C-alpha positions in Angstrom: 119.6 114.7 81.0 118.1 111.4 80.0 120.8 109.5 81.8 124.0 110.0 83.8 126.8 107.6 84.7 129.3 107.4 87.5 132.1 104.9 87.6 132.3 102.7 90.6 134.5 99.8 91.6 131.6 97.3 91.2 130.4 98.7 87.9 129.0 102.0 86.5 126.1 103.6 88.2 123.6 104.6 85.6 120.5 106.8 86.0 117.9 107.1 83.2 114.7 109.1 83.0 111.9 106.8 81.7 108.6 108.2 80.5 105.2 106.4 80.3 105.2 105.0 83.8 101.9 105.7 85.4 101.9 103.5 88.4 103.9 101.1 90.6 103.0 98.2 88.3 104.7 100.0 85.4 107.8 100.5 87.5 107.8 96.8 88.3 107.7 95.9 84.6 110.6 98.2 83.8 112.6 96.7 86.7 111.8 93.2 85.6 112.7 93.9 82.0 116.0 95.6 82.7 117.0 93.0 85.3 117.0 90.3 82.7 120.0 91.9 80.9 123.5 90.5 81.5 125.7 92.8 83.6 122.8 94.7 85.2 122.3 94.7 89.0 121.0 96.9 91.8 118.0 98.0 89.7 115.7 100.7 91.3 112.7 102.2 89.5 110.4 105.0 90.7 107.4 105.9 88.7 106.9 109.0 91.0 110.2 110.5 89.8 110.5 108.7 86.4 114.0 107.6 87.4 115.7 104.3 86.8 118.9 103.6 88.6 121.1 100.5 88.1 124.7 99.3 88.2 126.1 98.2 84.9 129.0 96.0 84.0 129.9 97.6 80.6 132.0 94.6 79.6 128.8 92.5 79.5 126.2 95.1 78.4 125.7 98.7 77.5 123.5 101.7 78.1 122.1 101.4 74.6 121.1 97.8 75.4 119.3 99.0 78.5 117.5 101.7 76.6 116.4 99.2 73.9 115.1 96.8 76.6 113.1 99.7 78.1 111.5 100.4 74.7 110.7 96.7 74.2 108.8 96.8 77.6 106.7 99.7 76.2 108.4 102.7 77.8 110.7 105.4 76.5 114.0 106.9 77.8 113.6 110.6 76.8 116.0 113.5 77.0 114.7 116.8 78.5 114.3 118.4 75.0 112.1 115.4 73.9 114.7 113.7 71.8 115.6 110.1 72.4 118.5 109.3 74.7 121.9 108.4 73.4 124.6 106.4 75.1 127.6 108.1 76.7 129.2 109.1 79.9 128.6 112.2 82.0 128.6 113.6 85.4 126.1 112.4 88.0 123.7 115.4 88.3 120.1 116.5 88.7 117.7 116.1 85.9 115.9 118.9 84.2 112.5 119.2 85.8 111.8 122.7 84.5 108.7 124.1 83.0 107.2 122.0 80.2 108.5 118.6 81.5 105.0 117.9 82.7 102.2 118.0 80.1 98.6 118.9 81.0 96.7 115.7 81.7 94.6 116.0 78.4 97.8 116.0 76.3 99.3 112.9 77.9 99.0 109.5 76.3 96.6 108.3 79.0 94.6 111.6 78.8 94.1 111.3 75.1 93.2 107.6 75.5 90.6 108.4 78.2 89.0 111.2 76.0 89.0 108.9 72.9 87.5 105.9 74.7 85.0 108.2 76.5 83.9 109.8 73.2 83.5 106.3 71.6 81.6 105.1 74.7 79.3 108.2 74.5 78.7 107.6 70.8 77.9 103.9 71.5 75.4 104.9 74.2 73.8 107.4 71.9 73.5 104.7 69.2 71.8 102.4 71.7 69.1 105.1 72.2 68.7 106.0 68.5 69.4 102.7 66.8 69.3 99.9 69.4 70.2 97.3 66.7 73.6 99.0 66.3 74.4 99.5 69.9 76.3 96.2 70.3 78.5 97.0 67.3 79.1 100.5 68.6 80.2 99.2 72.1 82.2 96.5 70.5 84.1 99.1 68.5 84.7 101.2 71.6 86.0 98.1 73.5 88.4 97.0 70.8 89.8 100.5 70.1 90.4 100.9 73.8 91.8 97.4 74.3 94.5 97.7 71.6 97.1 99.8 73.5 96.6 97.8 76.7 96.9 94.5 74.9 100.1 95.8 73.2 101.6 96.6 76.6 100.6 93.2 77.9 102.4 91.5 75.1 105.4 93.8 75.6 105.5 92.8 79.3 105.3 89.1 78.4 108.2 89.4 76.1 110.4 91.2 78.7 109.7 89.0 81.7 106.3 90.2 83.1 103.7 87.8 81.7 101.2 88.3 84.6 100.8 92.1 84.4 97.8 94.2 85.2 97.3 94.8 81.5 97.2 91.0 81.0 94.5 90.6 83.5 92.4 93.4 82.0 93.0 92.2 78.4 91.9 88.7 79.1 88.8 89.9 81.0 87.8 92.3 78.1 88.4 89.7 75.4 86.3 87.2 77.4 83.5 89.7 77.9 83.4 90.4 74.1 83.4 86.7 73.4 80.2 86.2 75.6 78.5 89.2 74.0 79.0 91.6 77.0 80.4 94.4 74.7 78.8 97.2 76.7 80.5 96.1 79.9 83.8 95.4 78.0 83.8 99.0 76.8 83.1 100.2 80.4 85.9 98.1 81.7 88.4 99.6 79.2 87.3 103.2 79.9 87.4 102.8 83.7 90.8 101.1 83.6 92.2 103.9 81.4 90.7 106.5 83.8 92.4 104.8 86.8 95.8 104.9 85.1 95.2 108.6 84.2 94.5 109.4 87.9 97.6 107.6 89.0 99.7 109.6 86.5 98.2 112.8 87.8 99.1 111.8 91.3 102.7 111.0 90.3 102.9 114.4 88.7 101.9 116.0 92.0 104.8 114.1 93.7 107.2 115.4 91.0 106.0 119.0 91.4 108.0 119.6 94.6 111.2 118.8 92.7 110.3 121.0 89.8 109.6 123.9 92.2 113.1 123.4 93.7 114.8 123.5 90.3 112.8 126.6 89.3 114.4 128.5 92.2 117.7 128.6 90.4 117.9 131.4 87.7 118.5 130.3 84.2 120.8 133.3 83.5 123.8 134.6 85.4 125.7 137.9 85.1 129.3 136.8 84.9 132.3 139.1 84.8 134.7 138.6 81.9 138.5 139.0 81.9 138.1 142.8 81.3 135.6 143.2 84.2 132.6 143.6 82.0 129.3 141.9 83.0 128.0 139.5 80.5 124.8 137.4 80.7 125.5 133.7 80.3 123.4 130.5 81.1 123.8 129.5 84.8 124.9 126.1 83.6 127.9 127.6 82.0 129.4 128.9 85.3 132.6 127.4 86.4 134.4 127.3 89.8 136.1 130.6 90.5 134.0 132.6 88.1 132.9 136.0 89.5 129.2 136.9 89.1 127.4 140.1 89.9 124.1 139.8 91.8 121.8 142.8 91.8 119.1 143.6 94.5 116.1 141.4 93.7 118.1 138.8 91.8 118.5 135.2 92.7 122.1 133.8 93.4 122.9 131.6 90.3 125.2 129.2 92.1 126.8 128.4 95.4 129.7 130.8 96.2 131.4 133.2 98.5 130.9 137.0 98.7 134.0 138.9 97.7 132.6 142.4 97.6 129.4 144.1 98.9 127.0 143.6 101.7 123.3 142.6 101.7 120.5 140.6 103.3 119.7 137.3 101.5 116.6 135.2 101.8 117.9 131.7 102.1 114.5 130.0 102.6 114.8 127.8 99.4 117.7 126.0 101.1 117.5 126.4 104.8 113.8 127.2 105.3 114.8 130.2 107.4 112.3 133.0 106.7 114.3 135.8 108.2 116.9 137.3 105.7 120.5 136.6 106.6 123.1 139.4 106.5 126.0 138.6 104.1 129.3 140.4 103.6 132.7 139.7 102.2 133.8 136.1 103.1 130.3 134.8 103.8 129.0 131.7 101.8 125.8 132.0 99.8 123.5 129.3 98.3 122.1 129.0 94.8 118.5 130.2 94.7 118.8 132.7 97.6 117.2 136.0 96.9 119.3 139.2 97.2 117.3 141.8 99.1 118.9 145.2 99.0 122.6 145.4 98.1 124.8 144.6 95.1 127.1 141.7 95.6 130.1 140.2 93.7 130.3 136.5 94.3 133.0 134.0 93.5 131.5 130.7 92.4 132.5 127.6 94.4 130.2 125.0 92.8 129.0 124.4 89.3 125.2 124.4 88.5 125.3 120.5 88.4 126.7 120.4 92.0 125.2 123.4 93.8 123.1 122.9 96.9 119.7 123.0 95.2 120.9 120.4 92.6 122.2 118.1 95.4 118.9 118.4 97.3 117.0 117.6 94.1 119.3 114.6 93.5 118.9 113.3 97.0 115.1 113.7 97.0 115.0 111.8 93.7 117.1 109.0 95.1 115.0 108.9 98.2 111.8 108.6 96.3 113.3 106.0 94.1 114.7 103.8 96.9 112.1 101.4 98.3 111.2 100.9 102.0 111.2 97.4 103.3 107.4 97.4 103.3 107.3 98.5 99.7 109.7 95.6 98.7 107.4 93.2 100.6 104.4 94.4 98.7 106.3 94.1 95.4 107.2 90.5 96.1 103.6 89.8 97.2 102.2 91.4 94.0 104.5 89.2 91.8 103.0 86.1 93.4 99.5 87.5 93.8 98.8 88.1 90.1 99.3 84.5 88.8 97.5 83.2 91.8 94.6 85.5 91.0 94.4 84.2 87.4 94.4 80.7 88.7 91.6 81.6 91.2 89.5 83.1 88.4 90.0 79.9 86.3 89.1 77.8 89.3 85.9 79.9 89.9 84.9 79.2 86.2 85.4 75.5 86.6 84.0 74.9 90.0 80.8 76.9 89.9 79.1 74.6 87.4 79.5 71.7 89.9 77.1 73.6 92.1 74.4 74.1 89.4 75.6 77.4 87.9 75.4 77.5 84.1 78.7 77.8 82.2 77.9 81.3 80.8 77.2 82.7 84.3 80.2 80.9 85.7 82.5 82.3 82.9 81.1 85.8 83.5 81.7 85.7 87.2 85.2 84.3 86.6 86.0 87.3 84.4 84.7 89.6 87.2 87.0 87.8 89.7 89.9 88.4 87.3 89.2 92.2 87.2 88.7 92.4 91.0 92.1 90.8 91.3 94.0 93.6 89.6 96.6 94.7 92.2 96.9 98.4 91.1 95.7 99.8 94.4 97.8 97.3 96.4 101.0 98.0 94.4 100.7 101.8 94.8 99.6 101.7 98.4 103.2 102.0 99.8 105.2 104.0 97.2 102.4 106.7 97.0 102.5 107.3 100.7 106.3 107.2 100.9 106.7 109.7 98.0 104.1 112.1 99.5 105.8 111.9 102.9 109.3 112.6 101.4 107.9 115.5 99.4 106.1 116.9 102.5 109.3 116.6 104.6 111.5 118.3 101.9 109.1 121.3 101.9 109.7 121.7 105.6 113.5 121.3 105.4 113.4 117.7 106.5 115.4 115.7 104.0 115.1 111.9 104.3 117.3 109.8 102.0 114.8 107.0 101.2 111.8 104.9 102.3 113.9 102.7 104.5 115.1 105.6 106.7 111.6 107.1 106.7 110.1 103.8 107.8 112.7 103.3 110.6 112.2 106.8 112.0 108.6 105.9 112.9 109.8 102.9 115.0 112.7 104.5 117.0 112.5 104.1 120.7 115.3 106.5 121.6 116.9 109.6 120.1 120.5 110.3 121.1 121.7 113.9 120.7 125.2 115.3 120.5 125.5 118.4 122.6 127.7 121.1 121.0 126.2 122.4 117.8 123.1 120.1 118.1 121.3 120.8 121.3 123.3 123.9 121.8 124.1 126.7 119.4 127.7 125.6 119.0 129.2 128.9 120.1 129.8 130.3 123.6 128.0 133.5 124.8 128.7 135.8 127.7 126.2 134.9 130.4 127.5 136.6 133.6 129.8 139.5 134.5 130.9 139.7 138.1 132.9 142.9 138.9 135.4 143.0 141.7 135.5 145.9 144.1 134.2 149.1 142.6 134.7 148.1 139.0 131.6 148.3 136.7 130.4 145.5 134.5 130.9 147.5 131.3 134.5 148.3 132.4 135.3 144.6 133.0 133.8 143.6 129.7 135.5 146.5 127.7 139.0 145.6 129.2 138.5 141.9 128.4 137.3 142.7 124.8 140.3 145.0 124.3 142.7 142.2 125.2 140.9 139.6 123.1 140.3 141.7 120.1 142.2 140.2 117.2 142.3 136.7 118.7 140.5 133.8 117.1 139.7 131.8 120.2 135.9 131.1 120.5 135.8 132.5 124.1 137.6 135.7 122.9 135.3 136.1 120.0 132.3 135.8 122.3 133.6 138.5 124.7 134.3 140.9 121.8 130.8 140.3 120.4 129.3 141.0 123.8 131.1 144.3 124.0 130.0 145.2 120.5 126.4 144.4 121.4 126.7 146.9 124.2 128.4 149.5 121.9 131.3 149.8 124.4 134.3 152.0 123.8 137.4 149.7 124.2 140.6 150.9 125.8 143.5 151.3 123.3 145.9 148.4 123.2 149.7 149.0 122.7 151.3 146.4 120.6 149.8 143.0 120.0 148.3 140.6 122.5 150.4 137.8 123.8 148.7 134.4 124.1 149.8 131.8 126.6 148.3 128.4 125.6 146.1 127.0 128.2 146.4 130.0 130.5 145.2 133.2 128.8 145.9 136.3 126.8 147.8 139.5 127.9 147.9 142.9 126.4 149.0 146.4 127.5 146.0 148.8 127.7 145.8 152.5 128.0 145.1 153.5 131.6 145.2 150.0 132.9 148.7 148.7 132.1 149.1 145.0 131.4 145.8 143.2 131.6 145.3 139.4 131.4 142.2 137.4 130.5 142.9 134.0 131.8 141.7 130.9 133.7 140.9 131.1 137.4 143.7 128.6 137.9 146.4 130.9 136.5 145.2 133.9 138.6 144.9 131.7 141.6 148.6 130.6 141.2 149.6 134.3 140.9 147.9 134.9 144.3 145.5 137.5 142.9 142.1 135.6 143.4 140.5 136.2 146.9 138.3 133.6 148.6 135.1 135.4 147.7 135.7 135.6 144.0 137.1 132.0 144.0 133.9 130.8 145.6 131.8 132.7 143.0 133.9 131.3 140.1 133.4 127.7 141.5 129.6 128.3 141.7 129.5 129.5 138.1 131.5 126.5 136.9 129.1 124.2 138.8 126.4 125.6 136.5 128.3 124.4 133.5 129.8 127.7 132.6 133.4 128.5 131.6 134.8 131.3 133.7 137.6 133.7 132.8 139.2 136.2 135.1 140.1 139.7 134.0 143.1 140.9 136.0 145.5 143.9 135.8 149.1 143.3 136.7 149.1 146.5 138.9 145.5 146.9 139.9 144.5 143.3 140.8 141.4 141.4 139.6 138.8 143.5 137.8 136.2 140.8 137.7 134.9 137.5 136.3 133.2 136.7 133.0 131.2 133.5 132.7 130.4 132.0 129.3 128.4 129.1 128.1 127.2 127.4 124.9 123.5 127.9 125.4 120.8 125.5 124.3 119.1 126.2 121.0 115.9 128.2 121.3 113.8 125.1 120.2 115.8 122.5 122.1 113.5 122.2 125.2 110.4 122.1 123.0 112.1 119.3 120.8 112.8 117.2 123.9 109.3 117.7 125.2 107.7 116.7 121.8 109.8 113.6 121.7 108.7 112.6 125.1 105.1 113.2 124.1 105.6 110.8 121.2 106.8 108.2 123.6 110.5 108.5 122.5 113.2 108.7 125.1 115.8 111.5 124.5 119.4 111.2 125.7 122.4 113.4 125.3 125.8 111.8 124.5 128.7 114.3 124.8 132.4 114.4 125.0 132.3 117.6 127.0 133.0 117.7 130.8 130.3 116.3 133.1 129.4 119.6 134.7 128.7 121.3 131.3 126.8 118.2 130.1 124.7 117.9 133.2 123.9 121.7 133.2 122.5 121.5 129.7 120.7 118.2 130.4 119.0 119.7 133.5 117.9 122.8 131.5 116.3 120.6 128.8 115.0 117.7 130.9 116.8 114.7 129.4 119.3 112.0 130.4 123.0 112.6 129.8 126.2 110.6 129.4 129.2 112.9 129.4 133.0 112.7 128.8 132.5 110.1 126.1 135.2 109.5 123.5 134.0 108.5 120.0 134.3 104.8 120.7 132.4 105.2 123.9 129.6 106.9 121.9 129.5 104.0 119.6 129.2 101.6 122.6 126.4 103.7 124.0 124.4 103.6 120.7 124.8 99.8 120.4 123.7 99.3 124.0 120.5 101.3 123.4 119.8 99.4 120.2 119.1 96.3 122.3 115.8 97.8 123.2 114.9 98.9 119.7 115.8 101.3 116.8 117.8 104.4 117.9 118.2 107.6 116.0 121.4 109.7 116.4 121.3 113.5 115.8 124.7 115.2 115.4 126.5 117.8 113.4 127.7 115.2 110.8 131.4 115.8 111.3 132.9 114.6 114.6 129.7 112.5 115.2 130.1 110.5 111.9 130.9 107.1 113.6 127.8 107.4 115.9 125.6 108.6 113.0 126.7 105.5 111.0 126.2 103.1 113.9 122.7 104.3 114.7 119.6 102.8 113.2 119.0 106.2 111.6 121.6 109.0 111.5 120.2 112.6 111.4 122.6 115.4 110.6 122.1 119.1 111.6 123.0 121.7 109.0 121.7 124.4 106.8 122.5 122.7 103.5 126.1 121.9 104.2 127.9 119.0 102.5 128.1 117.0 105.6 124.4 117.5 106.5 123.3 116.4 103.0 125.7 113.5 102.5 126.8 111.7 105.7 123.6 110.7 107.4 120.3 109.0 106.5 118.4 112.3 107.0 119.2 116.0 107.5 117.5 118.9 109.2 118.1 121.7 106.6 116.5 124.4 108.7 119.1 123.7 111.4 116.4 123.3 114.0 116.7 120.5 116.4 112.9 120.3 116.7 112.9 118.8 113.2 113.7 115.4 114.7 110.3 115.3 116.4 108.7 116.4 113.2 110.5 113.6 111.3 109.3 110.9 113.8 105.7 112.3 113.6 105.9 112.4 109.7 107.2 108.8 109.6 104.4 107.5 111.9 101.9 109.3 109.7 103.3 107.7 106.6 103.3 104.2 108.2 99.7 104.7 109.3 98.8 105.9 105.8 100.3 102.8 104.3 98.4 100.5 106.7 95.2 102.4 105.8 95.9 102.0 102.1 96.6 98.3 102.3 93.4 97.8 104.3 91.4 99.7 101.7 92.9 97.8 98.8 92.5 94.4 100.2 89.2 95.2 102.0 87.4 96.3 98.8 88.7 93.3 96.9 87.5 90.9 99.6 84.1 92.6 99.6 83.6 92.6 95.9 84.9 89.0 95.6 82.1 87.8 97.8 79.5 89.8 96.0 80.8 88.6 92.6 80.7 84.9 93.5 77.2 85.6 94.8 76.2 87.0 91.4 75.6 90.6 92.6 78.6 92.3 90.9 78.9 93.0 87.1 82.1 93.4 85.1 82.1 97.2 85.1 81.4 97.2 88.8 84.4 94.9 89.3 86.8 97.2 87.5 85.1 100.2 89.2 86.0 98.5 92.5 89.7 98.3 91.5 89.7 101.9 90.1 87.9 103.2 93.1 90.4 101.5 95.4 93.2 103.1 93.4 91.7 106.5 93.6 91.0 106.2 97.4 94.6 105.0 98.1 96.1 107.7 96.0 93.9 110.4 97.5 94.8 109.1 101.0 98.5 109.2 100.2 98.2 112.8 98.9 96.9 113.9 102.3 100.4 113.6 103.6 101.4 116.6 101.3 99.2 118.8 103.5 101.5 118.2 106.4 103.9 120.6 104.7 
């Protein structure tokens, strides 16, 4: 859609797609133009995503007025089908980035301009060889034809609040060059400037390609069942909540939903990044874009196309690329002051040099060169290009960061605080030890416990049943249902064993059934951070002990080690008991603070922030206060609502090691930005000296700016290779 709106207490949040923005300077002009309207606030513009976001007081202005102002600035709000946008309200959803929304470079406005100016420049050069007397006129024609669109944009910018734009600098320099008879150099300046803008546009397209690839994962057509049970093909956008769709082997799931019939393996890599297919059966959730491997499924839709997981990821990546990092905002403020100062410096250079014996013509020529060198293209794009590339690289690896500010902060964190359950650990207990009593066998103890726990919903009972199933054990028959005694255990009557209880050591101890040897063994297991249950028969005494523990994730130890290697101190904050917390902490090699209530976690986060920024990694539900209090909150989760919407970043692949990757990516982006700024300012300083010394021509000056822009853009695109 060309725009979306969402009502909010402080106004309406409006998002528009704006075409024609090739660089950060273009985005600044659109932002300045729209900000002048009454009732408009919180304006954010990203040339990388072509998205304008603002908050609008509709009593003072309208969406139509915003669109008109954008057109006055020289840019166009365009709908996906190419028609002009129209005012109205709608849901806040992802834009259409499908095939065809990006034209080949030679069909773009800048592409055609570069080819046209290049052809005129080539003809002028040929004329200089064949008819030298006509060469000046030929170069003059090339310069004027190329100047017209840029001068038009300069005037549009001046009318809408940006009088000192890059186009203004270039237009003044070209007009001055023509005035002093340097038509050949004027034509070269126009051509090189147009080429630089074209390259920036191509780079922005690369940044958008990641979003387009995500959108392309969702099929355009869905096979929906009608009221008579017949399967009818409909557009995926037409699906509504509670519709039932049929998904054949090899098809992609058209929207988020729940399996209601069938079983299959689904490749969920588009959302979670997990390359191993995941088994799905009735009751299991599925994500839009997942690939059905081998079985037919019937799925009940739980989210519309505009709100499915892929759409929400796209929207969050767009918002992230559109939001500016503190460093980017500083560069924007600097650029707004820098351009008028540069024009004043060029004028000063023209006026001062004759005082030192330089003739007026030479002084004027050098002043024009200073003006071209001062173009801040490379400087303006230095930060947003790196941020956009880093965000795209992270998204490809399942690392979703919600903006430049969060990305910048991640590279500066001194400590990372982890929740335990579901973050450093798998979030579900597993049977670790089975200790038989007397002559009982391990399998017999486990089978009896599983027979009692079968049908219960307690996490420990589920873990025991799963362990028995993994060993393919035959379970004793249970007569009647199991009787649960809260806080103590579960009892059932089993064939051949009578009444058997799976309960806590305390309960069995109180019944006088636990001997000293087994009690000592139970205490030793509990000291290792394990939860111990006793399996006891009413007539036959204790059958044995089963120890369970929520084990660390497979990559948790590696994640902790990588953070330490990066100079970041990891610490675990948990509400679990001290023995369980310390056992996991010892296994992973990090500090621990246990038995913390939510307010105590907040206090711990704030205390650590005294020494510098702190990142908090949690499951995004019970850790929400700590995630909000931290400098950066990072949520675990394979594309869940909480993981995508509560924190500043999310690890979509559900791997705790992603936090180390985020820190490394952020530091790489910050280093890239520093390199870009050094290149942009360094080249300008070098060419400023050579220009004032008379060693730089006009076309060399603009080549310096274009070259710096190309170098900065190419350097930023290196971050994409981290994916």
